[in-house]
Steps between C-alpha positions, in 0.01 A plus 500: 500500500350236276169541313181408684339397173527143360508414131277208577121546478334469834174301541269460796503137587136365480390144517395378152163384626429848638603652168274277296202566740554865492531515120195283463295736720628798304396347172155422634459844643569659159327238291244749376762608239534174319135451375514850359832434330381173357185654369712777336701232326189336378354828368830579328497144344849439632454120525347491150786704354772284640323177416420603137795729413786327669702325216608140495858625476465686825334207678182702540675769697474876435669809654300782661575718197366240264190452701447879528525538121199258467278672754189654334535837654587838353863578602736744344834355395701697760290344776552143383806441711326648808203272425723198495658593831158537660373183347794297640397591851172325433679206333734443797194495735329238284823300486525500877160329510632246247249619221796596279832320447818711489815456304764726335657542161764726339390849410753511208723761672688271727243510779183298579131572529231320704238323295170348610296200391165359611533243772280181544279696745497810283353303206165515679493874442560473120165561322418274203202364318507168680440679839825374654576846642180507710681643803547828308126545481459382856761749630357786297160418641620514864684827440195666339407826677159354585674245712797696624252751645358213711840361629573817695185455706593140594469580879128575468429150376662358816309734736155494346359144438200638302692728263520460120824679459487514120144639516604764765781623277318491164131520590425161347605138533802358316283313250275804436810703438645261246163489326499881476868522389545186292839626366648380834429138388681538170771251463419300819142363434639186340774459753336570831177301468233669715198291398512373144645826369505493126509129474864442439537240764215304344646551158829329613310211667270444199798501260625191691154351561281603205208277619438737786247772463612822678280755672680819581311672781587850626360838561312656201750778440774236469302278270413797278877539419572124465597379152335195346675172604417179309329262731434759766170666584525833671243562768461816702371504855556526872647188671336593827160471334566169326739325259440297184453130532784261412658171586799681636547870604834667518596786733851627425629766745144585603453394857789710633313815382232445759422467876414160635127597489509594135710206404250260658217687320688450167590131564134436603376636162757275332372203702143574379610516138673158506352160425540213754880420533591818320800695622639857536856535398676781689835638404631724779790570731523311827626674806743299715387419856806659653718775338860435405770729366481362140413666171196278472366613834584862432318496172185346635501734804533804270207379286297438816545868595424616150172314506431624848524872429374518143194279440464396864589131427767275642736202422414181690659194644409152375288444806316826442424402139364168624281686750361717224400185311322346791313827572387509137363145489777314337559136617876471411801721458849426374817681383585348162844654443718795590738736330778697676357356823254784533274465191253210495231336296213382730182313437168532688263206432123522527 
């Protein structure tokens, strides 16, 4: 009797479309793993190590063992190989998300070894003095325990329209918490501009337009830690009580922190502080009218939910921004320019 086994590998026949749909759903269902892995890579300085230690001869690529040897962690020599093996599991995950490029080279013993380099997307996670790696700080901020403790209670923010979820978890608002624990803002205050911050945005503008006088306005505890900036006056205060007068007022990533009512209150204060024909310049994200399965739409929707359950704010459509302007007394509104189709510079004219 012949064997009932075949040397050929058997596969269940599945339509390719069904396969892709199933795999996509599986990735989404387990997506909680990736942010934690990415944050681990940032905390281990993996992107920095590859970018700075990868030699020109290697094309900027490093093996897991080479990367492991540069990690600033106490590891006994006999555990180095084990560390490299564990590290490669993280590197493979980052590569699958196109944050690292993968190649191979000879290991000197007739075999080959995988090597990893920083991809164009991965460069945004390389920290440097120019601030190019701002997404490293942004990711670390989102993965901070103060925020991760809020994400797990997401459902409550949907059910209860009156809840301040961050306050329920921590006993104080998000902004009070950051004032009490300022170390959370380390490394991101000049990159994620919540108010004027430490004046770095104004510093950049004034370096190009030295005739402009800058007034950096933010909460007192932020101003206390702000370094002197030539041409910039630091002023502490509460923007819901009033703002300094100026020919133009800039709000960068401010409106999305607040509800419509608070945003109108803020814009109304700006309106009062402006001279006739003055303007408010708003830099913020614009929510598409209808969702589409694109990275742009995914990113803006993720941000909308972040703002929804942490400070209680929201992202807005262009029409919703225009409505805020009308409710605050402004006579004209326009979108001046866009970047990545979701970020926009808008002007509200008095």
